[in-house]
Phi, psi and omega in degrees: 000133189216150175219144171270128179288127183277320181230115180270161181285162176293160177134007176095179188295320184293329183278341183300131178263114186264332177202168176199145181204141169275149176283181194298324182252015176058040172258355185212150175235131179244141177230148177244141179226180176296331183269344181159224178211162179222154175236135182239143173274140179249041183271347183225145177281316190285331184235140177247101186273128174273121182279321183202152175213146180217135174248014184290323179247115179276164172058050183282133173237355170222130176213121183230130174254142178274105182045229181253027179277179177269009181270121180228139180249130188228137173232139183241151175295337178291330174221076189287350177262003186244132175258131180243125178250123189240152160260098192285337181290320181270356180068030185248134172278120181286315179187168169219148178229146174246152185232174188284340179212184184295141176280127179260329179199160179221135177230146179208146167229194185283002179236322187234152172230125181255131172241121185254121171259180182292325184235017180200154174232126179257132180247118178254149169275117196288340185284338175221007177062015176293136177284118185265327186200139170247115175273109183256335185272066176234149178293161179307135186228071190297339177267355183067033180292123174194163179220148178228130176299134179282350178280106184291349178283345174238323174054045175289145181241142175229142179203159183297141182249006182206150176274341188244344180232167182273052178277132179246129173267124175262122190232141180269112180289348175275300181281348181058044178223152176291134183267306179193175177237131186247126178274088190275318186217160173281326182269172182292144184293144173241335182202140175218146179201147174263157169280174187302322183274352183076019182262349180225149177226123178256152182211156171218152180262177178294342175290327179069019181265329182236137178241130181238150181237131183240154177273149183238130016256008187275346172077023176281139181287130182253316185220157175217121181243145176253120179279327180184170184235327194279326184221148174276146184225163176260109176294119180258341173201153181217126187207138173277153167285162189292335178269004177061025177269340184224153180231131184244141179223129176239158186213194178278007179261179182275004186242130173255126185256140177236124182252146176259126184272088174209147179267112182276347186287333182274340186236010183288125178293165178297131183295141178295157184279064182242166178298322179295316177297318179299313182293326179298315176300320179297316179297319177298321180290323182290335180301336179292340182253003180271163175304149186307317185294318180290318177301313178302318183297321182288336185262356180281137181284146180263173183298139177281325178208161178226156172237136185250126174268156178268023178204169175212165177080011177246154180290137176205161174230149182238164176203153174247127188213162172257114178238125183055042175071010179236145179290135183227151168259127179242134176227121176256134185237159178291350178280005174091023183226151173248131182247130182242125178246148173280131180239114178257104183297342180282326188262325185067218178073213183263133182283147183265125172292124181243343177201144176233129181242141171275129181274350180272315188256341188286156164088151172237148181288102177228096192289344181266010181294328184265149181298326186286345184264062181268167179302151187298141177261171180303164185288010178279000180262186187307140180227156178217166181293156192249195186306132178287156180295146179274350180280180181301127189278139172279168183235154177229136180299145176297132180283142168240184183301325180265005173086008183265166176290145181240120175053027175072009183283142178234150179235126182304134182279132177274154176279152176265155184288147173288333173218162182299150168251106189272139166284181193284328180203177185291347178276349176280157179231161007300158183291176179296129173225165176267108180284129179274165178290177180300136181235044185302132177080358180259158175240152176268138176241136178277000000 
C-alpha cells in the first residue's frame, strides 16, 4: 500500500515526505523523500528503528519492500519511467526496467511484480523479472489504482474497468486471464484492496460514503459498510487486518474508520421487549417498503471503531497490525509522522493514541535490528538476477501472452549475474533459480 504525499512538512528539500508505504504484512514502513528513501521496522511501539536508508537515488516517489526481505523497488522523479530493483543489504542493483510512460504504482508479492502505468499494467515474474504479460485494453487510470493479492498462491490482480463507473476487473496473475468483472459502485473507484488470503476484495468510490467487500473469485457482495452520509470524502487507503476480521479506511478527514466483518443477521439475538427494541423492529420492517437507496442505507453496517487524528486534509495511509502481541491501528501521514493507536477488538469505540513517531528524524541505521536481516547464508538459498551492465544496453521486445512484441515498445535487457546474488534466508524471495553467466550484448527472444 502506498501513497504520494501531497503536503510535506517544513524543513527543506531533504525533509519533504514524497511517499510512504507499509509492506505486505505491515512489519515495515518505507518512506521516500527528496534525498532518497528509508525503511523502518514496526516491531515496537516505543521505538521506531530505521533498518536502511539510501541517498543514491534522489526524489523518490515510489518505494515498495517485499515483505521483510532485502528486496526493495524504487522509482524516482528523475527517471519516472524506470523501475529499479535492489538488494539493499548488499547494496546491489538486481535489475532495472524502463517503460513507455511514467510509472504510477507498483505492487508485489512473492511470485508477481506489477507495474501500473496510466494505460497499461505490466506483470513480471519476480524470480527472474521476466515480463509475462502486458495488459493494454484498460481504460485510462491516471492515479495508477490497482491491487495485487499478497498471497502468491493465487496472485489475483484488480484494476478499474471503467472511467465513469466503479467497475472492477478481476484478473488471475497465474493463468494471465481475466476472471470476472464486478459492478462495485455507481461512481468512479478510489480504492481497492485484497485481504491477506486473496479471498476477499474491498472497494470504495470517489464519493467515499460506502465501502463494499466482495468474494474472490466469484465477485459476490459479502458486506456493505457506510463510512458517512453528510459529506463526500477522498478515501486514501483501504486495508484488511491480517486475519481478515477487520477492514480499515482512512480519508482526507480527521477520522479513520474500522469495520468488523461479521454478518449480524444470522446470529443476532431476539430483541428485548422494550420500546427501543420494538421501534427497531418497526424500522427494519418499514425498510422493505422504502425506496431501494433508503432501504440499503438503513441496512448498511456502521464503523465498529474509529481513530481520531488531530488534523485533516493531508494524505495518509492506515494499517491494522499486531505489535508486541497487541492489535494496533497505524496511520502514516504526509506531515511526516507515524501515529500508533491501541485497538481493542472487544470494546470497539474510539481508539486511543499511544505513540507518535517522526519519520524524518527518528531511527538509526541498524541493519541487524530485524530477524530477517541475518548474516548471509550459503548460496543454496534464494538467488536473483544481478546488476545490469553499465555499457550500452541491448533491448528485448515486451512479452505478451503469445510472446510477441507489443506496439513496438522495448525494454532494456538486464545482464545476468556471473554468480548468484543471495538474499538473506530461504524465506526471502525471489525463489531459488539457477543464475546464468554474463550475456553481454545478447538479446532474449521469446
